[in-house]
Backbone as CSV, one residue per row, in Angstrom:
resi,resn,N_x,N_y,N_z,CA_x,CA_y,CA_z,C_x,C_y,C_z
1,MET,-69.721,27.273,54.571,-70.263,28.483,55.163,-69.264,29.553,55.143
2,THR,-69.690,30.599,54.706,-68.865,31.963,54.608,-68.372,32.375,55.927
3,THR,-67.241,33.044,55.745,-66.715,33.776,57.011,-67.693,34.729,57.639
4,GLU,-68.529,35.466,56.706,-69.466,36.379,57.308,-70.534,35.485,58.150
5,ARG,-70.951,34.493,57.556,-72.169,33.961,58.167,-71.696,33.305,59.482
6,ARG,-70.400,32.673,59.592,-69.879,32.191,60.678,-69.763,33.305,61.843
7,ALA,-69.194,34.343,61.481,-69.070,35.486,62.276,-70.412,35.868,63.056
8,LEU,-71.601,35.855,62.223,-72.907,36.176,62.845,-73.199,35.040,63.900
9,LEU,-73.042,33.768,63.609,-73.313,32.772,64.839,-72.211,32.912,65.971
10,THR,-70.982,33.361,65.730,-70.214,33.439,66.834,-70.448,34.599,67.631
11,LYS,-71.021,35.495,67.054,-71.400,36.747,67.910,-72.688,36.354,68.688
12,LEU,-73.652,35.653,68.085,-74.735,35.192,68.691,-74.375,34.464,69.968
13,ALA,-73.366,33.227,69.700,-72.946,32.520,70.847,-72.339,33.130,71.975
14,LYS,-71.603,34.246,71.717,-70.979,34.912,72.657,-72.012,35.663,73.486
15,ASP,-73.007,36.150,72.907,-74.037,37.095,73.591,-75.099,36.191,74.461
16,TYR,-75.228,34.808,73.738,-76.164,33.911,74.503,-75.398,32.951,75.439
17,GLY,-74.127,33.257,75.550,-73.331,32.234,76.210,-73.533,32.250,77.761
18,ASP,-73.845,33.287,78.349,-74.125,33.342,79.915,-75.677,32.678,80.295
19,ALA,-75.412,31.461,80.768,-76.739,30.776,81.015,-77.432,31.502,82.160
20,ALA,-76.572,32.146,83.047,-77.336,32.918,84.175,-78.241,33.952,83.701
21,GLN,-77.639,34.782,82.544,-78.431,35.699,81.974,-79.934,35.218,81.334
22,ARG,-79.662,33.888,80.656,-80.826,33.453,80.063,-81.701,32.502,80.938
23,ALA,-81.291,32.118,82.044,-81.998,31.031,82.924,-83.411,31.697,83.317
24,ARG,-84.329,30.886,83.547,-85.599,31.292,83.775,-85.995,31.541,85.368
25,PHE,-85.224,32.384,86.015,-85.542,32.729,87.271,-85.831,34.140,87.540
26,THR,-86.197,34.737,86.262,-86.686,36.256,86.457,-88.263,36.243,86.223
27,LEU,-88.891,36.903,86.984,-90.284,37.267,87.026,-90.663,38.556,86.387
28,SER,-91.741,38.461,85.589,-92.152,39.688,84.898,-93.338,40.124,85.649
29,ILE,-93.204,41.582,86.066,-94.244,42.062,86.883,-94.873,43.450,86.202
30,ALA,-96.184,43.739,86.430,-96.716,44.941,85.972,-97.458,45.598,87.086
31,PRO,-97.036,46.798,87.488,-97.930,47.374,88.752,-99.278,47.606,88.283
32,GLY,-100.224,47.126,89.225,-101.689,47.302,88.946,-102.156,46.703,87.690
33,ASP,-102.873,47.254,86.772,-103.372,46.849,85.427,-102.470,47.385,84.331
34,GLY,-101.240,47.912,84.683,-100.513,48.736,83.645,-99.975,47.770,82.738
35,THR,-99.570,48.269,81.441,-99.034,47.428,80.538,-97.594,47.446,80.605
36,GLN,-96.981,48.384,81.331,-95.416,48.411,81.428,-94.979,47.331,82.237
37,THR,-94.086,46.465,81.859,-93.527,45.413,82.609,-92.108,45.492,82.954
38,TYR,-91.806,44.895,84.026,-90.357,44.911,84.528,-90.027,43.548,84.990
39,ASN,-88.679,43.156,84.685,-88.179,41.923,85.153,-87.581,41.935,86.426
40,VAL,-87.949,41.008,87.353,-87.152,41.040,88.630,-86.710,39.585,88.906
41,TRP,-85.691,39.576,89.691,-85.130,38.257,90.036,-85.846,37.552,91.251
42,VAL,-86.068,36.363,91.320,-86.698,35.660,92.332,-85.480,35.203,93.296
43,LEU,-85.374,35.670,94.548,-84.165,35.383,95.368,-84.647,34.311,96.434
44,GLY,-85.956,34.195,96.822,-86.360,33.248,97.745,-87.892,33.052,97.662
45,VAL,-88.139,31.850,98.381,-89.470,31.327,98.422,-89.723,30.763,99.712
46,VAL,-90.849,31.325,100.470,-91.230,30.840,101.851,-92.452,29.893,101.506
47,ARG,-92.266,28.695,101.367,-93.365,27.760,100.824,-94.650,27.736,101.876
48,ASP,-94.265,27.507,103.037,-95.442,27.452,103.999,-96.469,28.803,104.004
49,LYS,-95.805,30.001,104.053,-96.540,31.118,103.823,-96.888,31.738,102.567
50,ARG,-96.333,30.816,101.463,-96.611,31.361,100.088,-96.199,32.748,99.772
51,HIS,-94.857,33.017,100.086,-94.264,34.235,100.038,-93.161,34.230,99.184
52,LEU,-92.908,35.207,98.144,-91.718,35.213,97.212,-90.844,36.598,97.677
53,ILE,-89.485,36.310,97.805,-88.806,37.573,97.816,-88.115,37.793,96.499
54,VAL,-88.274,39.032,96.017,-87.804,39.401,94.565,-87.091,40.584,94.779
55,THR,-86.289,41.064,93.745,-85.595,42.334,93.681,-86.472,43.362,93.212
56,ALA,-86.254,44.553,93.722,-87.101,45.719,93.266,-87.276,45.971,91.893
57,PRO,-88.192,46.263,91.306,-88.336,46.597,89.882,-87.451,48.030,89.403
58,THR,-86.729,47.998,88.546,-86.029,49.185,88.115,-86.184,49.533,86.562
59,THR,-85.814,50.705,86.223,-85.849,51.090,84.662,-84.497,50.492,84.062
60,THR,-84.432,50.561,82.820,-83.125,50.225,82.138,-82.054,51.101,82.558
61,ASN,-82.115,52.270,83.292,-81.128,53.090,83.812,-80.850,52.766,85.201
62,ASN,-81.486,51.677,85.727,-81.346,51.167,87.158,-81.971,51.971,88.159
63,ALA,-82.827,52.977,87.774,-83.696,53.800,88.753,-84.828,52.946,89.258
64,LEU,-85.052,53.063,90.484,-86.090,52.174,91.227,-87.549,52.694,90.789
65,ILE,-88.457,51.728,90.464,-89.778,52.060,90.166,-90.627,52.255,91.527
66,THR,-91.384,53.350,91.515,-92.225,53.496,92.646,-93.265,52.477,92.966
67,VAL,-93.215,51.756,94.088,-94.296,50.802,94.418,-94.359,50.916,95.745
68,ILE,-95.468,50.546,96.442,-95.861,50.623,97.903,-96.377,49.472,98.412
69,LYS,-96.384,49.391,99.804,-96.840,48.135,100.410,-98.395,48.139,100.329
70,GLY,-98.710,47.086,100.021,-100.307,46.667,99.799,-100.622,46.868,98.283
71,GLN,-99.760,47.122,97.443,-99.982,47.277,96.031,-100.123,45.890,95.379
72,SER,-100.859,45.856,94.571,-101.169,44.748,93.654,-100.240,44.540,92.354
73,LEU,-99.543,43.418,92.064,-98.840,43.291,90.905,-99.277,42.154,90.078
74,THR,-99.339,42.365,88.693,-99.601,41.339,87.821,-98.252,40.564,87.458
75,CYS,-98.233,39.300,87.806,-96.899,38.705,87.719,-97.089,37.510,86.499
76,ARG,-96.019,37.421,85.778,-95.972,36.367,84.840,-94.606,35.555,85.109
77,TRP,-94.540,34.247,84.817,-93.287,33.405,84.912,-93.434,32.284,84.045
78,PHE,-92.418,31.949,83.366,-92.384,30.849,82.506,-91.175,29.822,82.946
79,ASN,-91.598,28.511,83.075,-90.661,27.608,83.533,-90.598,26.653,82.180
80,PRO,-89.709,25.530,82.239,-89.461,24.897,81.022,-90.565,24.227,80.208
81,THR,-91.826,24.258,80.864,-92.938,23.575,80.220,-94.208,24.606,80.279
82,THR,-94.225,25.297,81.383,-95.751,26.089,81.683,-95.598,27.581,81.846
83,ALA,-96.517,28.184,81.458,-96.614,29.714,81.542,-97.675,29.920,82.877
84,PHE,-97.146,30.810,83.691,-98.001,31.010,84.966,-98.353,32.591,85.038
85,ARG,-99.418,32.802,85.346,-99.927,34.291,85.570,-100.659,34.330,86.916
86,PHE,-100.499,35.447,87.680,-101.020,35.678,88.934,-100.999,37.113,89.339
87,ARG,-101.609,37.459,90.391,-101.662,38.887,91.021,-101.141,38.729,92.389
88,ALA,-100.057,39.285,92.657,-99.311,39.152,94.124,-99.516,40.563,94.719
89,THR,-99.462,40.567,96.009,-99.635,41.893,96.748,-98.283,42.005,97.557
90,ILE,-97.871,43.270,97.487,-96.667,43.629,98.215,-96.932,43.715,99.721
91,LEU,-96.134,42.751,100.474,-96.126,42.748,101.859,-95.320,43.650,102.672
92,LYS,-94.046,43.939,102.072,-93.112,44.540,102.649,-91.992,45.066,101.656
93,LEU,-91.442,46.206,101.883,-90.362,46.717,100.997,-89.058,46.754,101.887
94,ALA,-87.942,46.395,101.379,-86.590,46.428,102.094,-85.670,47.197,101.140
95,PHE,-84.687,47.815,101.929,-83.806,48.567,100.911,-82.191,48.190,101.339
96,GLU,-82.081,47.265,102.271,-80.736,46.829,102.629,-80.717,45.177,102.731
97,PRO,-79.760,44.512,102.250,-78.635,45.061,101.582,-78.832,45.727,100.057
98,ILE,-79.953,45.214,99.589,-80.268,45.636,98.259,-81.812,45.834,98.297
99,PRO,-82.394,46.682,97.364,-83.792,46.820,97.412,-84.626,45.532,96.981
100,LEU,-85.515,45.064,98.012,-86.214,43.985,97.743,-87.828,44.276,97.872
101,LEU,-88.583,43.214,97.423,-90.026,43.331,97.736,-90.209,41.983,98.259
102,TYR,-91.116,41.805,99.285,-91.793,40.583,99.651,-93.201,40.464,99.292
103,LEU,-93.568,39.506,98.475,-94.825,39.324,97.846,-95.488,38.158,98.340
104,GLU,-96.942,38.372,98.487,-97.724,37.232,98.823,-98.450,36.791,97.624
105,LEU,-98.360,35.274,97.587,-99.015,34.593,96.355,-100.485,34.651,96.634
106,PRO,-101.352,34.742,95.554,-102.645,34.351,95.792,-103.036,32.784,95.776
107,THR,-104.246,32.390,96.308,-104.631,31.088,96.326,-104.697,30.395,94.960
108,GLU,-105.113,31.145,93.983,-105.476,30.736,92.559,-104.511,31.261,91.615
109,ILE,-103.942,30.435,90.737,-102.873,30.971,89.755,-103.150,30.252,88.464
110,GLU,-103.231,31.143,87.437,-103.497,30.672,86.019,-102.241,29.885,85.570
111,ARG,-102.643,28.860,84.892,-101.370,28.005,84.340,-101.908,27.701,82.869
112,LYS,-100.869,27.730,81.999,-101.148,27.170,80.631,-99.779,26.460,80.296
113,ILE,-100.120,25.190,79.852,-99.090,24.413,79.254,-98.597,24.805,78.071
114,ALA,-97.280,25.247,77.961,-96.599,25.783,76.744,-96.052,24.645,75.768
115,ARG,-95.575,23.587,76.410,-95.057,22.520,75.930,-95.141,21.216,76.792
116,ARG,-95.159,20.141,76.001,-95.311,18.812,76.608,-93.959,18.387,77.354
117,LEU,-92.731,18.596,76.687,-91.596,18.068,77.092,-90.757,19.572,77.562
118,PRO,-90.004,19.363,78.730,-89.128,20.450,79.036,-87.951,20.850,78.066
119,ARG,-87.749,22.024,77.919,-86.625,22.451,77.244,-85.481,23.101,77.939
120,ALA,-84.360,22.684,77.701,-83.202,23.364,78.384,-82.537,24.299,77.433
121,LEU,-82.020,25.511,78.048,-81.305,26.450,77.398,-79.943,25.874,77.162
122,LEU,-79.443,26.195,75.821,-78.223,25.697,75.192,-77.507,26.763,74.576
123,ASN,-76.345,26.470,74.144,-75.560,27.455,73.354,-74.519,26.374,72.622
124,MET,-75.014,25.737,71.768,-74.222,24.559,71.166,-74.159,24.568,69.543
125,HIS,-72.842,24.428,68.999,-72.927,24.546,67.681,-73.445,23.178,66.938
126,ALA,-73.950,23.222,65.665,-74.618,22.216,65.074,-74.471,22.178,63.684
127,VAL,-74.669,21.227,62.970,-74.798,21.149,61.530,-76.055,20.684,60.978
128,VAL,-76.711,21.397,60.174,-77.988,21.121,59.426,-77.722,20.647,58.049
129,ARG,-78.310,19.415,57.567,-78.142,19.044,56.268,-79.438,19.015,55.552
130,ARG,-79.484,19.384,54.435,-80.741,19.713,53.602,-80.669,19.242,52.163
131,PRO,-79.891,18.452,51.491,-78.783,17.627,52.126,-77.443,18.366,52.254
132,GLU,-77.322,19.754,51.609,-76.092,20.308,51.783,-75.901,20.943,53.126
133,PRO,-74.744,20.830,53.786,-74.539,21.236,55.198,-74.596,22.775,55.320
134,LEU,-75.387,23.152,56.522,-75.109,24.584,57.023,-74.770,24.567,58.596
135,GLU,-74.215,25.572,58.937,-73.744,25.644,60.226,-74.914,26.502,61.083
136,ALA,-75.182,26.024,62.321,-76.360,26.467,63.064,-75.971,26.472,64.494
137,LEU,-76.862,27.105,65.424,-76.418,27.086,66.770,-77.768,26.633,67.479
138,VAL,-77.827,25.709,68.265,-78.928,25.043,69.246,-78.997,26.053,70.380
139,LEU,-80.163,26.678,70.472,-80.352,27.489,71.582,-81.199,26.892,72.651
140,ASP,-82.066,26.063,72.467,-82.896,25.217,73.272,-83.145,23.718,72.806
141,LEU,-83.198,22.820,73.763,-83.223,21.521,73.470,-84.194,20.795,74.335
142,SER,-84.987,19.866,73.677,-85.737,18.850,74.438,-85.538,17.618,73.771
143,VAL,-86.129,16.484,74.364,-86.068,15.143,73.606,-86.811,15.002,72.446
144,GLY,-87.823,16.161,72.254,-88.603,16.054,71.089,-88.301,17.151,69.944
145,GLY,-87.406,17.977,70.347,-87.146,18.870,69.475,-86.103,20.051,69.897
146,ALA,-85.735,21.056,68.821,-84.883,22.258,69.335,-85.234,23.427,68.651
147,ARG,-84.674,24.559,68.996,-84.730,25.845,68.573,-83.294,26.140,68.011
148,LEU,-83.226,26.601,66.779,-81.969,26.844,66.089,-81.707,28.242,65.726
149,ALA,-80.576,28.703,65.588,-80.320,30.018,65.146,-79.318,29.683,63.868
150,LEU,-79.694,30.571,62.756,-78.676,30.418,61.509,-78.869,31.703,60.852
151,ALA,-77.850,31.855,59.880,-77.876,33.166,59.101,-79.139,33.402,58.442
152,ARG,-79.435,34.717,58.433,-80.826,35.132,57.815,-81.013,34.677,56.432
153,ASP,-79.949,34.792,55.601,-80.076,34.292,54.246,-80.107,32.941,53.841
154,GLU,-79.912,31.973,54.956,-80.025,30.544,54.663,-81.459,30.272,54.469
155,THR,-81.695,29.118,53.693,-83.275,28.912,53.437,-83.656,27.618,54.098
156,LEU,-84.597,27.811,54.917,-85.256,26.400,55.457,-86.812,26.916,55.337
157,THR,-87.504,25.848,55.048,-88.867,26.142,54.811,-89.732,25.208,55.729
158,LEU,-90.945,25.517,55.963,-91.898,24.780,56.830,-92.091,23.602,56.384
159,HIS,-92.045,22.522,57.282,-92.216,20.957,57.004,-91.125,20.496,56.197
160,GLN,-90.044,21.269,55.873,-88.830,20.517,55.236,-88.274,19.566,56.024
161,GLN,-87.754,18.524,55.562,-86.981,17.386,56.158,-85.634,17.694,56.125
162,VAL,-84.936,17.617,57.422,-83.504,18.046,57.558,-82.900,16.959,58.501
163,GLN,-81.478,17.075,58.469,-80.772,16.134,59.420,-80.163,17.007,60.243
164,LEU,-80.069,16.805,61.589,-79.214,17.694,62.561,-78.247,16.832,63.318
165,SER,-77.049,17.388,63.223,-75.846,16.689,63.926,-75.282,17.614,65.021
166,ILE,-75.341,16.985,66.141,-74.804,17.914,67.515,-73.888,16.910,68.190
167,ARG,-73.123,17.609,69.073,-72.044,16.903,70.008,-72.314,17.398,71.378
168,PRO,-73.216,16.820,72.058,-73.350,17.288,73.528,-72.322,16.592,74.192
169,ARG,-71.748,17.476,75.191,-70.684,16.981,75.989,-71.012,16.684,77.430
170,MET,-70.847,15.190,77.683,-71.290,14.890,79.163,-70.126,13.947,79.532
171,LEU,-69.910,13.677,80.988,-69.103,12.607,81.491,-67.679,12.877,80.734
172,ASP,-67.120,14.132,80.611,-65.869,14.215,79.880,-65.702,13.788,78.592
173,ARG,-66.770,13.613,77.865,-66.626,13.015,76.463,-67.883,13.566,75.825
174,SER,-67.497,13.527,74.434,-68.680,14.170,73.456,-69.353,12.943,72.816
175,PHE,-70.618,13.176,72.708,-71.462,12.095,71.913,-72.152,12.702,70.860
176,LEU,-71.746,12.097,69.625,-72.195,12.467,68.379,-73.660,11.889,68.198
177,LEU,-74.648,12.854,67.811,-76.097,12.574,67.550,-76.357,12.932,66.259
178,THR,-76.888,12.248,65.259,-77.326,12.706,64.064,-78.835,12.277,64.066
179,ILE,-79.818,13.286,63.982,-81.152,13.114,64.117,-82.042,13.598,62.963
180,GLU,-82.887,12.783,62.516,-83.758,13.262,61.313,-84.958,14.163,62.020
181,CYS,-85.204,15.428,61.330,-85.887,16.222,61.889,-86.973,16.884,60.756
182,ALA,-87.942,17.553,61.128,-88.958,18.414,60.310,-88.954,19.812,60.880
183,VAL,-88.870,20.775,60.035,-89.031,22.138,60.239,-90.408,22.474,60.657
184,THR,-90.680,22.961,61.894,-91.924,23.111,62.343,-92.313,24.518,62.458
185,ASN,-91.289,25.405,62.755,-91.547,26.946,62.772,-90.399,27.555,62.225
186,VAL,-90.768,28.612,61.461,-89.692,29.553,60.779,-90.055,30.924,61.363
187,MET,-89.227,31.383,62.567,-89.632,32.395,63.182,-88.998,33.710,62.701
188,GLY,-87.882,33.690,61.838,-87.245,34.758,61.146,-86.258,35.403,62.012
189,ALA,-85.986,36.605,61.941,-84.996,37.489,62.745,-85.795,38.127,63.740
190,THR,-85.965,37.650,64.890,-86.822,37.983,66.161,-85.987,38.760,67.067
191,ASP,-84.662,38.751,66.901,-83.769,39.342,68.016,-83.437,40.638,67.514
192,PRO,-83.787,41.709,67.885,-83.317,43.145,67.379,-81.761,43.294,67.315
193,ALA,-81.192,42.717,68.336,-79.752,42.843,68.498,-79.237,42.077,67.517
194,HIS,-79.632,41.001,66.823,-79.039,40.207,65.779,-79.937,40.294,64.594
195,PRO,-80.061,41.344,63.834,-80.937,41.221,62.817,-80.743,40.399,61.616
196,ASP,-79.308,39.981,61.595,-78.992,39.025,60.414,-78.976,37.467,60.840
197,VAL,-79.647,37.233,62.001,-79.703,35.751,62.315,-81.287,35.489,62.462
198,GLN,-81.628,34.278,61.979,-82.961,33.893,61.898,-83.020,32.610,62.992
199,PHE,-84.342,32.394,63.293,-84.539,31.349,64.299,-85.646,30.409,63.666
200,VAL,-85.457,29.111,63.859,-86.387,28.202,63.310,-86.521,27.049,64.527
201,GLY,-87.686,26.300,64.368,-87.916,25.298,65.232,-87.867,23.929,64.506
202,LEU,-87.250,22.853,65.229,-87.236,21.482,64.582,-88.002,20.495,65.673
203,GLU,-88.773,19.530,64.821,-89.274,18.449,65.573,-88.417,17.235,65.294
204,PHE,-87.999,16.376,66.223,-87.101,15.264,65.988,-88.148,13.961,65.467
205,ARG,-87.647,13.192,64.637,-88.375,12.196,64.073,-87.519,10.833,64.293
206,ASP,-88.282,9.870,64.834,-87.720,8.425,64.698,-86.414,8.344,65.501
207,VAL,-86.443,8.953,66.771,-85.348,8.960,67.469,-85.067,7.595,68.165
208,SER,-83.818,7.063,68.095,-83.482,5.536,68.663,-83.516,5.859,70.175
209,GLU,-83.512,4.508,70.715,-83.637,4.622,72.394,-82.247,5.081,72.700
210,HIS,-81.216,4.709,72.094,-79.888,5.122,72.636,-79.802,6.755,72.447
211,ASP,-80.197,7.486,71.485,-80.217,8.859,71.140,-81.113,9.569,72.140
212,LEU,-82.258,8.775,72.263,-83.161,9.494,73.237,-82.706,9.625,74.736
213,LEU,-81.963,8.584,75.017,-81.450,8.573,76.348,-80.362,9.726,76.554
214,ILE,-79.359,10.089,75.427,-78.442,10.929,75.526,-79.097,12.142,75.486
215,LEU,-80.159,12.456,74.618,-80.833,13.822,74.706,-81.509,14.017,76.097
216,HIS,-82.022,13.108,76.808,-82.585,13.317,78.022,-81.473,13.758,79.019
217,ALA,-80.351,13.070,78.994,-79.244,13.307,79.913,-78.754,14.742,79.706
218,CYS,-78.692,15.026,78.463,-78.232,16.431,78.163,-79.259,17.518,78.604
219,VAL,-80.419,17.201,78.382,-81.505,18.131,78.885,-81.418,18.447,80.388
220,GLN,-81.474,17.203,81.106,-81.725,17.310,82.474,-80.186,17.845,83.115
221,GLU,-79.190,17.606,82.551,-77.901,18.301,83.135,-77.980,19.830,82.866
222,GLN,-78.465,20.326,81.738,-78.625,21.763,81.500,-79.714,22.348,82.439
223,LEU,-80.686,21.799,82.611,-81.775,22.282,83.635,-81.239,22.245,85.069
224,ALA,-80.403,21.389,85.359,-79.740,21.493,86.688,-78.698,22.527,86.835
225,TYR,-78.046,22.766,85.696,-76.980,23.926,85.783,-77.799,25.286,85.875
226,GLU,-78.905,25.286,85.151,-79.612,26.782,85.005,-79.873,27.036,86.484
227,ALA,-80.371,26.124,87.305,-80.692,26.321,88.663,-79.550,26.503,89.813
228,ASP,-78.481,26.186,89.330,-77.252,26.203,90.330,-76.716,27.515,90.392
229,TRP,-77.351,28.496,91.105,-76.877,29.770,91.046,-75.579,30.157,91.788
230,LEU,-75.270,29.256,92.885,-73.996,29.445,93.647,-72.958,29.149,92.528
231,THR,-72.933,28.311,91.765,-72.005,27.935,90.748,-71.664,29.297,89.777
232,HIS,-72.870,29.747,89.237,-72.898,30.852,88.460,-72.045,31.987,89.093
233,VAL,-72.549,32.324,90.285,-71.700,33.418,90.988,-70.377,33.198,91.340
234,LEU,-69.867,31.962,91.776,-68.515,31.636,92.071,-67.717,31.327,90.815
235,SER,-68.494,31.195,89.552,-67.451,31.027,88.307,-67.311,32.439,87.766
């Protein structure tokens, strides 16, 4: 791999390295039936009352968006397998210690299964062989497949058979996995901040029981880490 291509992946790895920034604890909201959406952080859940506590929506310049008590918000959230859509009502606004909204959940919530197996967010270097090797970055992983980033000028085609080698690290040691795969999605350069990087989806084929258990452990460990907000703050 050329130095230039490696530099592209190194920059992407640095930008995607903060798990807290990529983790799925942000809620997308749109006031009323508007098309403008804002991402807010879910800070708390009151299960018995079906209330959410979220940060107040702001512009890219951190200016507060005008919302009022009783206003309806269209909300969307994605977890590792499912997309949710619902309309929540603002019960209360608070401004100390930070601007917050208290939302009431409806009794009915739309759900759409996005994938059968949960995917964990990763930032792991990998080698793809086709059969010649090329460097890549694994951005998310399940026991059934992965999403990769690689230099835009590298060539992978839909349904192409490739081999993926990764080294997930758990229990203070690295585990080498070499998995046969098929290219199921060629998404292209979809991140405007990284126009020279393309994204592709892989489906794993004929995974052994040994490798399946390692993949499962890796995915579950990363999902747990995503949810461990106190560690993120203290680190």
